[in-house]
C-alpha positions in Angstrom: -28.1 39.0 -22.5 -29.2 36.9 -25.4 -27.2 37.0 -28.6 -28.0 39.9 -30.9 -29.6 38.8 -34.2 -27.3 38.8 -37.2 -29.7 38.5 -40.1 -32.5 40.8 -41.4 -35.9 39.1 -41.2 -38.5 41.3 -42.8 -38.0 44.3 -40.4 -39.7 47.5 -41.2 -37.6 50.7 -41.7 -36.0 51.9 -38.4 -37.6 54.8 -36.6 -36.1 58.2 -37.4 -35.7 61.4 -35.4 -34.9 65.0 -36.3 -31.8 67.0 -35.6 -32.0 70.7 -34.6 -31.2 71.5 -38.3 -34.2 69.4 -39.4 -32.2 66.5 -40.8 -34.0 63.1 -40.3 -31.6 60.4 -39.1 -32.3 56.7 -38.4 -32.3 55.8 -34.7 -29.6 53.2 -34.0 -30.8 50.0 -32.5 -28.1 47.5 -31.9 -30.6 44.6 -31.9 -31.5 45.5 -35.5 -29.2 43.7 -38.0 -28.8 46.9 -40.0 -26.9 48.4 -37.2 -25.5 45.3 -35.4 -21.7 44.5 -35.6 -21.0 40.8 -35.6 -18.7 39.9 -32.7 -18.1 36.2 -33.3 -14.4 35.2 -33.6 -14.2 34.9 -37.4 -15.9 38.3 -37.9 -13.6 40.0 -35.3 -10.5 38.3 -36.9 -11.5 39.7 -40.3 -12.0 43.2 -38.8 -8.7 43.2 -37.0 -7.0 42.0 -40.1 -8.5 44.8 -42.2 -7.2 47.3 -39.6 -3.7 45.8 -39.6 -3.5 45.8 -43.4 -4.6 49.4 -43.6 -2.1 50.5 -40.9 0.7 48.6 -42.8 -0.2 50.3 -46.0 0.0 53.8 -44.5 3.2 53.1 -42.6 5.4 54.1 -45.5 3.5 57.2 -46.5 5.0 60.5 -45.1 2.8 62.2 -42.5 2.4 65.4 -44.7 1.1 63.2 -47.6 -1.4 61.5 -45.3 -2.6 64.9 -44.0 -3.0 66.1 -47.6 -5.0 63.0 -48.5 -7.3 63.5 -45.6 -7.9 67.1 -46.4 -8.8 66.1 -50.0 -11.1 63.4 -48.7 -12.8 66.0 -46.4 -13.6 68.1 -49.4 -15.6 65.2 -50.9 -17.2 63.7 -47.7 -19.2 65.5 -45.1 -18.3 62.7 -42.6 -14.6 63.0 -43.3 -15.0 66.8 -43.0 -16.4 66.4 -39.5 -13.5 64.3 -38.5 -10.6 66.0 -40.3 -11.8 69.3 -41.7 -12.2 71.5 -38.6 -9.9 72.8 -35.9 -11.8 71.3 -32.9 -10.0 69.1 -30.4 -12.8 66.5 -30.2 -15.5 65.1 -32.5 -18.9 66.4 -31.4 -21.7 64.0 -30.4 -23.9 64.4 -33.4 -21.1 63.9 -36.0 -20.0 60.8 -34.1 -23.6 59.6 -34.2 -23.8 59.9 -37.9 -20.5 58.0 -38.3 -22.1 55.1 -36.3 -25.0 54.7 -38.7 -22.9 52.5 -41.1 -22.6 52.9 -44.9 -25.9 51.3 -45.7 -27.9 53.6 -43.4 -26.6 57.0 -44.2 -29.4 59.5 -45.1 -29.0 62.7 -47.2 -26.8 64.8 -47.1 -24.3 62.2 -45.8 -24.9 59.5 -48.4 -22.5 60.4 -51.2 -20.1 57.8 -52.5 -17.1 59.2 -50.5 -19.2 59.3 -47.4 -20.2 55.6 -47.8 -16.6 54.6 -48.4 -15.5 56.5 -45.3 -18.2 55.0 -43.2 -17.2 51.5 -44.3 -13.6 51.9 -43.0 -12.7 49.3 -40.3 -11.7 52.0 -37.8 -15.2 53.5 -38.1 -16.7 50.0 -37.7 -14.9 49.8 -34.4 -16.5 53.1 -33.4 -19.8 51.5 -34.0 -18.8 48.4 -32.0 -17.9 50.6 -29.1 -21.5 51.8 -28.7 -22.7 48.2 -29.0 -20.3 47.0 -26.3 -21.0 49.9 -23.9 -24.8 49.4 -24.3 -24.5 45.7 -23.6 -22.2 46.1 -20.5 -24.6 48.8 -19.2 -27.6 46.5 -19.7 -25.9 43.5 -18.1 -24.9 45.6 -15.1 -28.4 47.0 -14.6 -29.9 43.5 -14.9 -27.7 42.2 -12.1 -28.1 45.2 -9.8 -30.0 44.7 -6.6 -32.7 47.3 -6.1 -36.0 47.6 -4.4 -38.9 46.7 -6.6 -40.1 49.8 -8.5 -37.2 51.9 -7.4 -36.7 54.5 -10.2 -33.8 53.8 -12.6 -31.6 56.8 -13.4 -29.1 56.7 -16.2 -26.4 59.4 -16.0 -24.7 59.9 -19.3 -21.5 62.1 -19.2 -20.5 63.8 -22.5 -22.9 61.4 -24.3 -24.5 63.7 -26.9 -27.6 61.8 -28.0 -27.0 59.2 -25.3 -27.4 56.4 -27.8 -25.6 53.9 -25.5 -28.2 54.6 -22.7 -31.1 54.2 -25.1 -29.7 50.9 -26.5 -29.1 49.6 -23.0 -32.9 50.1 -22.5 -33.6 48.4 -25.8 -31.5 45.3 -24.8 -33.2 45.2 -21.4 -36.7 45.5 -22.9 -35.9 42.6 -25.2 -34.3 40.3 -22.7 -35.2 41.4 -19.1 -38.3 43.5 -19.5 -39.3 43.1 -15.8 -36.2 45.1 -14.8 -37.8 48.1 -16.5 -41.1 48.1 -14.7 -40.2 51.3 -12.9 -39.9 55.0 -13.8 -36.7 55.6 -15.8 -34.9 58.9 -16.5 -31.9 59.6 -18.7 -29.7 62.6 -17.6 -27.3 63.8 -20.3 -24.5 66.0 -18.9 -22.9 67.6 -22.0 -21.5 71.0 -23.0 -23.4 70.9 -26.3 -27.1 70.8 -26.8 -27.3 69.5 -30.4 -26.7 65.9 -29.5 -29.2 65.8 -26.5 -31.8 67.6 -28.7 -31.6 64.7 -31.2 -31.4 62.1 -28.3 -34.7 63.3 -26.9 -36.4 63.0 -30.3 -34.8 59.6 -30.7 -36.3 58.4 -27.4 -39.8 59.7 -28.5 -39.4 57.8 -31.8 -38.4 54.6 -30.0 -41.5 54.9 -27.7 -43.9 55.1 -30.7 -46.3 52.1 -31.2 -44.5 49.1 -32.5 -41.0 50.4 -31.7 -38.5 49.0 -29.2 -39.3 51.1 -26.2 -43.0 51.3 -26.6 -44.8 51.4 -23.2 -41.8 52.3 -21.1 -42.0 55.3 -18.7 -38.8 57.1 -19.8 -37.9 60.8 -19.5 -34.9 62.5 -21.1 -33.2 65.6 -19.7 -30.1 67.6 -20.6 -27.8 69.7 -18.3 -25.0 71.8 -19.6 -21.9 70.3 -18.0 -18.1 70.8 -17.8 -16.5 67.7 -16.4 -13.7 69.7 -15.0 -16.2 71.3 -12.6 -18.1 68.3 -11.2 -20.0 70.0 -8.4 -23.2 69.8 -10.6 -22.7 66.0 -10.9 -22.3 65.7 -7.1 -25.5 67.6 -6.6 -27.4 65.5 -9.1 -26.2 62.3 -7.5 -27.2 63.5 -4.0 -30.7 64.3 -5.3 -31.1 60.9 -7.0 -29.8 58.8 -4.1 -32.1 60.7 -1.7 -35.0 59.6 -3.9 -34.0 55.9 -3.6 -32.8 55.6 -7.2 -31.0 52.8 -8.8 -28.2 54.8 -10.4 -26.0 53.7 -13.4 -23.7 56.0 -15.4 -21.9 55.8 -18.7 -19.5 57.9 -20.8 -18.9 56.5 -24.2 -16.1 58.2 -26.2 -16.0 61.1 -23.7 -14.7 61.5 -20.1 -12.3 58.5 -19.9 -10.9 59.3 -23.3 -10.7 63.1 -23.3 -10.6 64.0 -19.6 -7.4 64.4 -17.7 -6.6 62.4 -14.6 -8.1 64.9 -12.1 -11.4 65.1 -14.1 -11.7 61.3 -14.2 -11.1 60.9 -10.5 -13.4 63.8 -9.5 -16.3 62.6 -11.6 -15.9 59.0 -10.4 -15.8 60.1 -6.8 -19.1 62.0 -7.5 -20.5 58.8 -8.9 -19.5 56.6 -5.9 -23.1 55.9 -5.1 -23.8 54.5 -8.6 -24.3 50.8 -9.0 -22.0 50.8 -12.0 -20.2 53.1 -14.4 -19.5 52.0 -18.0 -17.3 53.8 -20.5 -14.5 53.6 -23.1 -10.8 54.1 -22.5 -8.5 55.0 -25.3 -5.9 52.3 -26.0 -2.3 53.1 -25.2 -0.5 50.8 -27.7 2.0 52.4 -30.2 -0.4 52.1 -33.2 -3.1 54.0 -31.3 -0.6 56.6 -30.1 0.7 57.2 -33.6 -2.9 57.6 -34.9 -3.6 60.3 -32.2 -0.3 62.0 -33.0 -1.4 62.5 -36.6 -4.9 63.7 -35.6 -6.4 66.9 -34.1 -8.1 65.1 -31.2 -6.8 65.7 -27.7 -7.2 62.1 -26.5 -5.4 60.5 -23.6 -4.1 57.1 -24.8 -3.6 55.8 -21.2 -4.9 52.3 -21.9 -6.3 50.1 -19.2 -3.0 50.0 -17.4 -3.1 53.8 -17.0 -6.8 54.0 -16.3 -7.2 51.3 -13.6 -5.1 53.2 -10.9 -7.3 56.3 -11.5 -10.5 54.2 -11.0 -9.0 52.6 -7.8 -8.1 56.1 -6.5 -11.7 57.1 -6.9 -13.0 54.0 -5.2 -13.9 51.8 -8.2 -12.7 48.5 -9.5 -12.8 47.3 -13.2 -15.4 44.5 -13.1 -15.2 43.7 -16.8 -13.6 45.0 -20.0 -14.0 44.4 -23.7 -11.3 45.2 -26.3 -11.5 47.3 -29.4 -8.9 48.7 -31.8 -9.6 52.3 -30.8 -10.6 51.8 -27.1 -11.2 49.2 -24.4 -14.7 49.3 -22.9 -14.9 49.0 -19.1 -17.5 48.3 -16.5 -16.7 49.7 -13.1 -18.2 48.8 -9.7 -17.6 50.5 -6.4 -14.7 48.7 -4.6 -15.9 45.6 -2.8 -18.9 45.0 -5.0 -17.2 43.3 -7.9 -17.4 39.8 -6.6 -21.1 40.1 -5.7 -21.9 41.7 -9.1 -20.3 38.9 -11.1 -21.8 36.0 -9.0 
């Protein structure tokens, strides 16, 4: 894929879409400088340095004081409240989406001073980078995939909420390899919550409007309620798609590989064995990340790549590529035996 632009050049306002509650949110487009995260070495070095300095500053603060500070922040910031102010064991897809907008793009009611400061934190920036990396890896894999001309492209998104990684993979392909998208395209969101997919369907419609990044593409968007611990529905979906001659690619950003237990990961990957590639994020397993999780409410599995790769191999996949981040490593998986061909 070509480099993503890093400077604003007279772009019009980004398209917006409505949530179920009637809130209008900008639609993230990682090719738009307002949403893009620079990944050149100096920019990444600055970002890692900011994370390290923040971690050192908190190291000497007692855990109970940190938790009290976070509770106080949650009273002033809707974004911090979503992350620290409830008893849930995961961050829902729509709250995660708003965090990824970046401090300069927050709409009401998420645009207070405390919200903007929270959205500017380096750890949140790495959350935004995660989406960008997953979308790029997904687009790169689809562009390399062998498929019959015109074969339908089906993107399966597990636990993806609004499926913004799938939508941005299409944006990148439309910009750089438009001929790859000359086929019917469908996005299948498998998620236990319908608020994120509701917004995702509206986001797709906004992106297909005249003058917008996905104008002219034949794309449909569907949602199925899904529990990744019961993957029979995924097996059935894959059978249907493969029988129809589909080019199948899957993703799970910030979901299955981070929150799922070993058996869920293996079972879902086995169900996806007919996919050309699977892209997702894997929670890092270093001490800093483990300490962060220990002080949070989130039930993440900090297995790292070293703990994830054996699970992928057991399910018949190989890690074809990976990209690092502070919170997670992003991985692209290929069915075993296809990696060499895919990277050639």
